Wavefront OBJ file of the C-alpha trace (Angstrom):
o trace
v -20.493 26.547 44.791
v -19.239 28.178 41.626
v -19.412 26.587 38.232
v -16.669 24.117 37.535
v -16.569 24.849 33.793
v -19.138 27.416 32.682
v -22.470 28.936 33.552
v -25.574 29.981 31.713
v -27.390 33.217 32.484
v -30.618 34.446 30.892
v -31.979 37.978 30.768
v -34.612 37.217 33.333
v -32.007 36.233 35.951
v -32.022 32.499 35.571
v -28.551 31.121 36.363
v -27.379 27.550 35.878
v -23.856 26.303 36.763
v -22.496 23.746 34.304
v -25.807 23.291 32.484
v -26.601 19.989 30.854
v -28.117 19.766 27.361
v -31.544 19.419 28.971
v -30.916 22.575 31.106
v -29.895 24.510 27.953
v -33.018 23.255 26.199
v -35.145 24.534 29.116
v -33.404 27.951 29.198
v -33.819 28.435 25.431
v -37.475 27.251 25.604
v -38.201 29.947 28.153
v -36.931 32.758 25.979
v -39.475 35.214 24.628
v -39.493 38.589 22.875
v -40.707 40.596 25.829
v -38.462 40.296 28.887
v -36.262 37.235 28.448
v -34.691 37.603 25.004
v -31.276 35.914 25.444
v -29.117 33.431 27.326
v -25.380 33.574 27.550
v -23.062 30.654 28.316
v -19.479 31.441 29.338
v -16.813 30.549 31.869
v -17.496 31.765 35.369
v -14.526 34.143 35.448
v -13.560 37.757 34.819
v -12.898 38.572 31.170
v -13.787 35.135 29.689
v -12.006 34.115 26.459
v -15.112 32.600 24.942
v -18.912 32.686 25.066
v -22.012 31.367 23.358
v -25.306 33.162 23.213
v -28.825 32.427 21.989
v -31.213 35.271 21.322
v -34.826 35.459 20.128
v -35.285 36.896 16.662
v -38.149 39.296 15.904
v -39.189 37.221 12.901
v -39.115 33.978 14.849
v -36.380 31.491 15.594
v -33.080 32.151 17.348
v -29.710 33.721 16.616
v -26.781 31.698 17.955
v -23.399 33.351 18.415
v -20.266 31.262 19.196
v -17.137 33.274 19.966
v -13.751 32.104 21.103
v -11.062 34.725 20.929
v -8.207 32.267 21.730
v -9.075 30.236 18.641
v -10.168 33.221 16.535
v -13.609 31.701 16.126
v -16.679 33.771 15.524
v -19.821 32.111 14.136
v -23.307 33.529 13.843
v -26.178 31.275 12.752
v -29.928 31.132 12.975
v -32.133 28.152 13.769
v -35.615 27.242 14.925
v -34.958 23.755 16.399
v -34.358 24.175 20.131
v -33.280 20.571 20.533
v -30.667 20.979 17.783
v -29.447 24.271 19.242
v -28.952 22.741 22.703
v -27.114 19.729 21.221
v -24.899 21.921 19.050
v -24.082 24.104 22.055
v -23.084 21.102 24.188
v -20.805 19.843 21.431
v -19.213 23.282 20.978
v -18.808 23.773 24.745
v -17.006 20.357 25.084
v -14.310 21.754 22.824
v -13.511 24.747 24.951
v -10.487 25.092 27.258
v -11.116 25.110 30.982
v -8.727 25.881 33.868
v -7.283 22.670 35.302
v -8.176 20.611 32.215
v -5.376 19.736 29.795
v -5.615 21.480 26.432
v -6.821 19.271 23.621
v -4.385 17.941 21.070
v -5.093 19.594 17.679
v -2.293 18.127 15.583
v -1.187 14.690 14.577
v 0.454 12.430 17.086
l 1 2 3 4 5 6 7 8 9 10 11 12 13 14 15 16 17 18 19 20 21 22 23 24 25 26 27 28 29 30 31 32 33 34 35 36 37 38 39 40 41 42 43 44 45 46 47 48 49 50 51 52 53 54 55 56 57 58 59 60 61 62 63 64 65 66 67 68 69 70 71 72 73 74 75 76 77 78 79 80 81 82 83 84 85 86 87 88 89 90 91 92 93 94 95 96 97 98 99 100 101 102 103 104 105 106 107 108 109
C-alpha cells in the first residue's frame, strides 16, 4: 500500500510510509557520516511540490531543509536535538497540502 500522505526514505534504503514522530526520530537516529547520511520526507508522487530533508553535518549535528515551492518556502537550519527535529518536522508536515484533503484556510473568516 502506498503512503496516504508522504513517505520517508533514507540513504541506506529504509522506507517508511506516513512516518510518525517516533519513526522520524528513529530514522534520524540511525543517520551516520559513512553510508546513511540523509533522510528525505516528501509526498509519494512524481515531481512533489514540497520536501523536507535531514542530513548529517561533518562537524556534528544535522542540517534540516524545508522546501515548499507552492508556498515559496525554503528554510535551512542546523540542530543537534533529534527529538526537537522530529517534532518540528511533524508540525511542518501537518501544514502541507495533500491530495484529497481540503486546503487550509490562511486568511480571516
